[in-house]
N, CA, C and O atoms as CSV, one atom per row, in Angstrom:
chain,resi,resn,atom,element,x,y,z
A,1,UNK,N,N,45.976,23.778,66.571
A,1,UNK,CA,C,46.319,22.668,67.791
A,1,UNK,C,C,47.538,21.768,67.295
A,1,UNK,O,O,48.403,21.213,67.973
A,2,UNK,N,N,47.344,21.787,65.830
A,2,UNK,CA,C,48.194,20.648,64.906
A,2,UNK,C,C,49.913,21.658,65.353
A,2,UNK,O,O,49.897,22.864,65.601
A,3,UNK,N,N,50.991,20.943,65.354
A,3,UNK,CA,C,52.095,21.113,65.374
A,3,UNK,C,C,52.770,20.371,64.243
A,3,UNK,O,O,52.736,19.143,64.164
A,4,UNK,N,N,53.432,21.211,63.303
A,4,UNK,CA,C,53.996,20.649,62.410
A,4,UNK,C,C,55.797,20.525,62.290
A,4,UNK,O,O,56.430,21.517,62.650
A,5,UNK,N,N,56.432,19.517,61.873
A,5,UNK,CA,C,57.857,19.979,62.032
A,5,UNK,C,C,58.217,19.423,60.716
A,5,UNK,O,O,58.061,18.218,60.516
A,6,UNK,N,N,58.656,20.148,59.863
A,6,UNK,CA,C,59.368,19.852,58.440
A,6,UNK,C,C,61.026,19.850,58.481
A,6,UNK,O,O,61.826,20.568,59.080
A,7,UNK,N,N,61.228,18.459,57.365
A,7,UNK,CA,C,62.736,17.624,57.412
A,7,UNK,C,C,62.603,17.873,55.978
A,7,UNK,O,O,61.577,17.776,55.304
A,8,UNK,N,N,63.907,18.243,55.561
A,8,UNK,CA,C,64.745,18.191,54.052
A,8,UNK,C,C,65.138,16.920,54.006
A,8,UNK,O,O,65.577,16.344,55.002
A,9,UNK,N,N,65.029,16.409,52.939
A,9,UNK,CA,C,65.621,15.222,52.393
A,9,UNK,C,C,66.351,14.977,51.246
A,9,UNK,O,O,65.686,15.087,50.215
A,10,UNK,N,N,67.911,14.577,51.058
A,10,UNK,CA,C,68.618,14.339,50.224
A,10,UNK,C,C,68.857,13.077,49.784
A,10,UNK,O,O,68.857,12.160,50.606
A,11,UNK,N,N,69.110,12.815,48.354
A,11,UNK,CA,C,69.557,11.645,48.325
A,11,UNK,C,C,70.329,11.898,46.493
A,11,UNK,O,O,70.135,12.681,45.563
A,12,UNK,N,N,70.989,11.037,46.692
A,12,UNK,CA,C,72.581,11.154,45.318
A,12,UNK,C,C,72.190,10.001,44.780
A,12,UNK,O,O,72.319,8.921,45.357
A,13,UNK,N,N,71.642,10.161,43.544
A,13,UNK,CA,C,71.059,9.250,42.546
A,13,UNK,C,C,72.400,8.574,41.928
A,13,UNK,O,O,73.090,9.410,41.345
A,14,UNK,N,N,72.765,7.671,41.921
A,14,UNK,CA,C,73.603,6.695,41.259
A,14,UNK,C,C,73.310,5.216,40.827
A,14,UNK,O,O,72.301,4.568,41.106
A,15,UNK,N,N,74.275,4.854,40.169
A,15,UNK,CA,C,73.747,3.634,39.329
A,15,UNK,C,C,74.878,2.314,40.134
A,15,UNK,O,O,75.670,2.650,41.015
A,16,UNK,N,N,74.805,1.363,39.821
A,16,UNK,CA,C,75.846,0.006,40.648
A,16,UNK,C,C,77.412,0.755,40.473
A,16,UNK,O,O,77.832,1.459,39.555
A,17,UNK,N,N,77.921,0.409,41.435
A,17,UNK,CA,C,78.970,0.162,41.466
A,17,UNK,C,C,79.850,-0.984,40.324
A,17,UNK,O,O,79.714,-2.207,40.281
A,18,UNK,N,N,80.742,-0.126,39.480
A,18,UNK,CA,C,81.597,-1.042,38.761
A,18,UNK,C,C,83.195,-1.042,38.784
A,18,UNK,O,O,83.893,-0.031,38.861
A,19,UNK,N,N,83.583,-2.177,38.713
A,19,UNK,CA,C,84.624,-3.098,38.946
A,19,UNK,C,C,85.938,-1.924,38.044
A,19,UNK,O,O,85.443,-1.592,36.967
A,20,UNK,N,N,87.004,-1.449,38.185
A,20,UNK,CA,C,87.469,-0.510,37.434
A,20,UNK,C,C,88.745,-1.669,36.900
A,20,UNK,O,O,89.663,-1.976,37.660
A,21,UNK,N,N,88.617,-2.248,35.451
A,21,UNK,CA,C,89.640,-2.953,35.219
A,21,UNK,C,C,89.478,-4.194,35.109
A,21,UNK,O,O,90.229,-4.782,34.330
A,22,UNK,N,N,88.541,-4.899,35.790
A,22,UNK,CA,C,87.929,-6.057,35.802
A,22,UNK,C,C,88.980,-7.365,36.301
A,22,UNK,O,O,88.999,-8.497,35.819
A,23,UNK,N,N,89.974,-6.736,37.597
A,23,UNK,CA,C,91.021,-7.157,38.073
A,23,UNK,C,C,90.208,-8.130,39.542
A,23,UNK,O,O,90.496,-9.178,40.120
A,24,UNK,N,N,89.310,-7.297,39.657
A,24,UNK,CA,C,88.785,-7.802,41.479
A,24,UNK,C,C,90.016,-7.081,42.537
A,24,UNK,O,O,90.575,-7.688,43.451
A,25,UNK,N,N,90.135,-6.386,42.349
A,25,UNK,CA,C,91.355,-5.599,43.249
A,25,UNK,C,C,90.736,-4.765,44.423
A,25,UNK,O,O,91.319,-4.338,45.420
A,26,UNK,N,N,89.361,-4.626,44.055
A,26,UNK,CA,C,88.807,-3.945,45.060
A,26,UNK,C,C,88.359,-2.342,44.607
A,26,UNK,O,O,87.521,-1.643,45.177
A,27,UNK,N,N,89.118,-2.013,43.500
A,27,UNK,CA,C,88.637,-0.642,42.896
A,27,UNK,C,C,87.338,-0.558,41.963
A,27,UNK,O,O,87.034,-1.157,40.932
A,28,UNK,N,N,86.757,0.321,42.651
A,28,UNK,CA,C,85.106,0.491,41.817
A,28,UNK,C,C,85.160,1.820,41.427
A,28,UNK,O,O,85.952,2.623,41.919
A,29,UNK,N,N,84.215,2.133,40.416
A,29,UNK,CA,C,83.583,3.507,40.210
A,29,UNK,C,C,82.388,3.399,40.441
A,29,UNK,O,O,81.859,2.288,40.400
A,30,UNK,N,N,81.659,4.561,40.747
A,30,UNK,CA,C,80.182,5.116,40.813
A,30,UNK,C,C,79.808,6.089,40.235
A,30,UNK,O,O,80.168,7.212,40.587
A,31,UNK,N,N,78.999,5.874,39.214
A,31,UNK,CA,C,78.441,6.934,38.230
A,31,UNK,C,C,77.129,7.656,38.824
A,31,UNK,O,O,75.971,7.240,38.801
A,32,UNK,N,N,77.511,8.557,39.230
A,32,UNK,CA,C,76.175,9.247,39.787
A,32,UNK,C,C,75.398,10.450,38.480
A,32,UNK,O,O,75.977,11.181,37.677
A,33,UNK,N,N,74.173,10.277,38.679
A,33,UNK,CA,C,73.403,11.429,37.779
A,33,UNK,C,C,72.483,12.149,38.686
A,33,UNK,O,O,71.392,11.627,38.914
A,34,UNK,N,N,72.787,13.290,39.236
A,34,UNK,CA,C,71.651,14.145,39.758
A,34,UNK,C,C,71.613,13.896,40.759
A,34,UNK,O,O,72.002,12.778,41.097
A,35,UNK,N,N,71.104,14.856,41.758
A,35,UNK,CA,C,70.795,14.372,43.550
A,35,UNK,C,C,69.061,14.882,43.195
A,35,UNK,O,O,68.580,15.456,42.219
A,36,UNK,N,N,68.452,14.373,44.464
A,36,UNK,CA,C,67.180,14.853,44.730
A,36,UNK,C,C,67.039,15.549,46.090
A,36,UNK,O,O,68.003,15.676,46.846
A,37,UNK,N,N,65.671,16.047,46.409
A,37,UNK,CA,C,65.515,16.575,47.398
A,37,UNK,C,C,63.968,16.508,47.174
A,37,UNK,O,O,63.370,16.780,46.133
A,38,UNK,N,N,63.238,15.926,48.832
A,38,UNK,CA,C,61.992,16.656,49.069
A,38,UNK,C,C,61.913,16.832,50.613
A,38,UNK,O,O,62.711,16.666,51.536
A,39,UNK,N,N,60.513,17.268,50.504
A,39,UNK,CA,C,60.298,17.860,51.981
A,39,UNK,C,C,58.751,16.885,52.414
A,39,UNK,O,O,57.770,16.491,51.785
A,40,UNK,N,N,59.212,16.805,53.769
A,40,UNK,CA,C,58.308,16.100,54.583
A,40,UNK,C,C,57.846,16.623,56.058
A,40,UNK,O,O,58.565,17.134,56.917
A,41,UNK,N,N,56.584,16.381,56.110
A,41,UNK,CA,C,55.977,17.540,56.853
A,41,UNK,C,C,55.531,16.206,58.364
A,41,UNK,O,O,54.859,15.245,57.991
A,42,UNK,N,N,55.804,16.233,59.426
A,42,UNK,CA,C,55.413,15.745,60.408
A,42,UNK,C,C,54.343,15.945,61.362
A,42,UNK,O,O,54.581,16.092,62.561
A,43,UNK,N,N,53.198,15.956,60.889
A,43,UNK,CA,C,52.264,16.862,61.619
A,43,UNK,C,C,51.446,15.906,62.883
A,43,UNK,O,O,50.897,14.838,62.613
A,44,UNK,N,N,51.473,16.409,64.079
A,44,UNK,CA,C,51.122,15.931,65.292
A,44,UNK,C,C,49.376,16.499,65.493
A,44,UNK,O,O,48.971,17.624,65.201
A,45,UNK,N,N,48.940,15.898,65.797
A,45,UNK,CA,C,47.160,16.330,66.519
A,45,UNK,C,C,46.768,17.097,65.380
A,45,UNK,O,O,46.926,18.306,65.543
A,46,UNK,N,N,46.306,16.754,64.279
A,46,UNK,CA,C,45.447,17.352,63.363
A,46,UNK,C,C,44.095,17.201,63.530
A,46,UNK,O,O,43.842,16.324,64.356
A,47,UNK,N,N,42.923,17.844,62.948
A,47,UNK,CA,C,41.784,17.401,62.168
A,47,UNK,C,C,41.573,17.488,61.295
A,47,UNK,O,O,40.442,17.187,60.914
A,48,UNK,N,N,42.607,17.994,60.358
A,48,UNK,CA,C,42.493,18.334,59.179
A,48,UNK,C,C,43.499,17.346,58.161
A,48,UNK,O,O,44.685,17.675,58.145
A,49,UNK,N,N,43.160,16.354,57.454
A,49,UNK,CA,C,43.860,15.595,56.255
A,49,UNK,C,C,43.956,16.168,55.056
A,49,UNK,O,O,43.281,17.160,54.779
A,50,UNK,N,N,44.933,15.530,54.074
A,50,UNK,CA,C,45.077,16.183,53.321
A,50,UNK,C,C,43.885,15.457,51.947
A,50,UNK,O,O,43.804,14.281,51.592
A,51,UNK,N,N,43.028,16.770,51.387
A,51,UNK,CA,C,42.639,16.329,50.155
A,51,UNK,C,C,43.134,15.991,48.898
A,51,UNK,O,O,44.167,16.397,48.366
A,52,UNK,N,N,42.259,15.168,48.448
A,52,UNK,CA,C,42.493,14.356,47.089
A,52,UNK,C,C,43.625,15.593,46.128
A,52,UNK,O,O,44.779,15.341,45.782
A,53,UNK,N,N,42.915,16.830,45.887
A,53,UNK,CA,C,43.473,17.914,45.178
A,53,UNK,C,C,45.116,18.254,45.731
A,53,UNK,O,O,46.033,18.879,45.199
A,54,UNK,N,N,45.019,17.612,46.900
A,54,UNK,CA,C,46.610,18.304,47.151
A,54,UNK,C,C,47.643,16.948,46.555
A,54,UNK,O,O,48.815,17.042,46.922
A,55,UNK,N,N,47.434,16.196,46.019
A,55,UNK,CA,C,47.901,15.500,45.510
A,55,UNK,C,C,48.817,15.723,44.197
A,55,UNK,O,O,48.412,16.729,43.613
A,56,UNK,N,N,49.754,15.214,43.630
A,56,UNK,CA,C,50.419,15.395,42.329
A,56,UNK,C,C,49.613,14.551,41.264
A,56,UNK,O,O,49.607,13.322,41.199
A,57,UNK,N,N,49.141,15.162,40.690
A,57,UNK,CA,C,48.146,14.821,39.204
A,57,UNK,C,C,46.860,15.080,39.726
A,57,UNK,O,O,46.101,14.179,39.369
A,58,UNK,N,N,46.492,15.631,40.176
A,58,UNK,CA,C,45.041,16.308,41.184
A,58,UNK,C,C,45.534,17.731,41.346
A,58,UNK,O,O,45.058,18.032,42.441
A,59,UNK,N,N,46.080,18.589,40.989
A,59,UNK,CA,C,46.358,19.677,41.208
A,59,UNK,C,C,47.170,20.420,42.144
A,59,UNK,O,O,47.320,21.642,42.133
A,60,UNK,N,N,47.787,19.430,43.122
A,60,UNK,CA,C,48.525,19.590,44.260
A,60,UNK,C,C,50.148,19.013,43.767
A,60,UNK,O,O,50.489,18.670,42.635
A,61,UNK,N,N,51.017,19.045,45.077
A,61,UNK,CA,C,52.373,18.555,44.922
A,61,UNK,C,C,52.479,17.727,45.902
A,61,UNK,O,O,53.678,17.553,46.118
A,62,UNK,N,N,51.771,17.066,46.677
A,62,UNK,CA,C,51.922,15.970,47.550
A,62,UNK,C,C,52.123,14.598,46.937
A,62,UNK,O,O,51.258,14.226,46.145
A,63,UNK,N,N,53.327,13.651,47.239
A,63,UNK,CA,C,53.508,12.450,46.667
A,63,UNK,C,C,52.929,11.416,47.673
A,63,UNK,O,O,52.398,10.430,47.162
A,64,UNK,N,N,52.953,11.492,48.937
A,64,UNK,CA,C,52.330,10.684,49.643
A,64,UNK,C,C,52.084,11.293,51.076
A,64,UNK,O,O,52.617,12.313,51.513
A,65,UNK,N,N,51.315,10.605,51.629
A,65,UNK,CA,C,50.730,10.957,52.895
A,65,UNK,C,C,50.263,9.752,53.947
A,65,UNK,O,O,49.643,8.791,53.493
A,66,UNK,N,N,50.497,9.812,54.999
A,66,UNK,CA,C,50.085,8.634,55.791
A,66,UNK,C,C,49.616,9.160,57.230
A,66,UNK,O,O,50.294,9.913,57.928
A,67,UNK,N,N,48.535,8.724,57.521
A,67,UNK,CA,C,48.238,9.739,58.766
A,67,UNK,C,C,47.451,8.471,59.723
A,67,UNK,O,O,47.038,7.481,59.118
A,68,UNK,N,N,47.280,8.564,61.186
A,68,UNK,CA,C,46.663,7.319,62.019
A,68,UNK,C,C,45.814,7.976,63.066
A,68,UNK,O,O,46.313,8.893,63.719
A,69,UNK,N,N,44.642,7.617,63.279
A,69,UNK,CA,C,43.995,8.160,64.303
A,69,UNK,C,C,44.511,8.041,65.705
A,69,UNK,O,O,45.043,6.997,66.079
A,70,UNK,N,N,44.339,9.306,66.665
A,70,UNK,CA,C,44.651,9.372,67.663
A,70,UNK,C,C,43.970,8.883,68.639
A,70,UNK,O,O,42.888,9.419,68.396
A,71,UNK,N,N,43.728,8.020,69.928
A,71,UNK,CA,C,43.151,7.964,70.925
A,71,UNK,C,C,42.689,9.158,71.875
A,71,UNK,O,O,42.885,9.114,73.089
A,72,UNK,N,N,42.026,10.292,71.204
A,72,UNK,CA,C,41.578,11.198,72.021
A,72,UNK,C,C,40.568,11.515,71.228
A,72,UNK,O,O,40.635,11.400,70.005
A,73,UNK,N,N,39.211,12.081,72.060
A,73,UNK,CA,C,37.857,12.299,71.846
A,73,UNK,C,C,38.158,13.704,70.413
A,73,UNK,O,O,39.252,14.247,70.258
A,74,UNK,N,N,37.010,13.993,69.625
A,74,UNK,CA,C,37.116,14.907,68.596
A,74,UNK,C,C,38.013,14.650,67.233
A,74,UNK,O,O,38.474,15.597,66.596
A,75,UNK,N,N,38.223,13.200,66.830
A,75,UNK,CA,C,38.992,12.925,65.634
A,75,UNK,C,C,40.190,13.552,65.684
A,75,UNK,O,O,39.920,14.622,65.138
A,76,UNK,N,N,41.097,13.587,65.916
A,76,UNK,CA,C,42.457,13.940,65.871
A,76,UNK,C,C,43.467,12.577,65.330
A,76,UNK,O,O,43.245,11.385,65.541
A,77,UNK,N,N,44.507,13.122,64.654
A,77,UNK,CA,C,45.209,12.456,63.586
A,77,UNK,C,C,46.572,12.755,63.771
A,77,UNK,O,O,46.766,13.736,64.489
A,78,UNK,N,N,47.782,12.071,63.234
A,78,UNK,CA,C,49.137,12.234,63.236
A,78,UNK,C,C,49.382,11.561,62.101
A,78,UNK,O,O,48.779,10.556,61.726
A,79,UNK,N,N,50.507,12.260,61.400
A,79,UNK,CA,C,50.809,11.609,60.300
A,79,UNK,C,C,52.259,12.313,59.390
A,79,UNK,O,O,52.922,13.241,59.854
A,80,UNK,N,N,52.476,11.817,58.381
A,80,UNK,CA,C,53.330,12.523,57.493
A,80,UNK,C,C,53.020,12.824,56.202
A,80,UNK,O,O,52.355,11.952,55.643
A,81,UNK,N,N,53.330,13.920,55.459
A,81,UNK,CA,C,52.989,13.992,54.252
A,81,UNK,C,C,54.183,14.537,53.760
A,81,UNK,O,O,54.920,15.336,54.338
A,82,UNK,N,N,54.391,13.756,52.009
A,82,UNK,CA,C,55.827,14.414,51.507
A,82,UNK,C,C,55.602,15.091,50.290
A,82,UNK,O,O,54.557,14.847,49.687
A,83,UNK,N,N,56.516,16.008,49.769
A,83,UNK,CA,C,55.863,16.617,48.205
A,83,UNK,C,C,56.746,15.790,47.384
A,83,UNK,O,O,57.250,14.707,47.684
A,84,UNK,N,N,56.879,16.601,46.080
A,84,UNK,CA,C,57.517,15.915,44.648
A,84,UNK,C,C,58.921,16.096,45.013
A,84,UNK,O,O,59.342,17.107,45.576
A,85,UNK,N,N,59.748,14.931,44.625
A,85,UNK,CA,C,61.438,15.391,44.409
A,85,UNK,C,C,61.517,16.737,43.467
A,85,UNK,O,O,60.717,17.121,42.613
A,86,UNK,N,N,62.522,17.214,43.829
A,86,UNK,CA,C,63.637,18.155,43.062
A,86,UNK,C,C,64.674,17.607,42.798
A,86,UNK,O,O,65.436,17.184,43.667
A,87,UNK,N,N,64.938,17.495,41.234
A,87,UNK,CA,C,66.077,17.100,40.780
A,87,UNK,C,C,66.742,18.010,40.460
A,87,UNK,O,O,66.219,18.812,39.686
A,88,UNK,N,N,68.153,18.261,40.918
A,88,UNK,CA,C,69.183,19.115,40.627
A,88,UNK,C,C,70.524,18.432,40.072
A,88,UNK,O,O,70.642,17.216,40.218
A,89,UNK,N,N,71.346,19.024,39.562
A,89,UNK,CA,C,72.842,18.595,39.633
A,89,UNK,C,C,73.744,18.269,41.336
A,89,UNK,O,O,73.861,18.988,42.327
A,90,UNK,N,N,74.103,17.252,41.116
A,90,UNK,CA,C,75.503,17.293,42.671
A,90,UNK,C,C,75.569,18.651,43.116
A,90,UNK,O,O,74.973,19.078,44.105
A,91,UNK,N,N,76.339,19.347,42.331
A,91,UNK,CA,C,77.273,20.595,42.847
A,91,UNK,C,C,76.203,21.292,43.167
A,91,UNK,O,O,76.691,22.408,43.349
A,92,UNK,N,N,74.849,21.404,43.396
A,92,UNK,CA,C,74.182,22.683,43.711
A,92,UNK,C,C,73.939,22.582,45.123
A,92,UNK,O,O,73.865,23.634,45.759
A,93,UNK,N,N,73.784,21.335,45.792
A,93,UNK,CA,C,73.654,21.375,46.768
A,93,UNK,C,C,74.760,21.185,48.109
A,93,UNK,O,O,74.350,21.281,49.266
């Protein structure tokens, strides 16, 4: 009965912008160092919650999960769970 919607998230990892030449003329350079991606599942109307063994460090790959009870008889929940980030070079995306 559960509906699962999967989304992919991407993030460019970068340092703080630095002024070029210190002239204060608005020219900045941004040093980037790799990109990351992770998958998030939005789960609607489920009776199954993730187990401890589903999380990173406990044999699984999940890094976070958050669920709320629904006002339905039978113990149903809605929530999200996210996998561990994968790091790649920026050009790989």
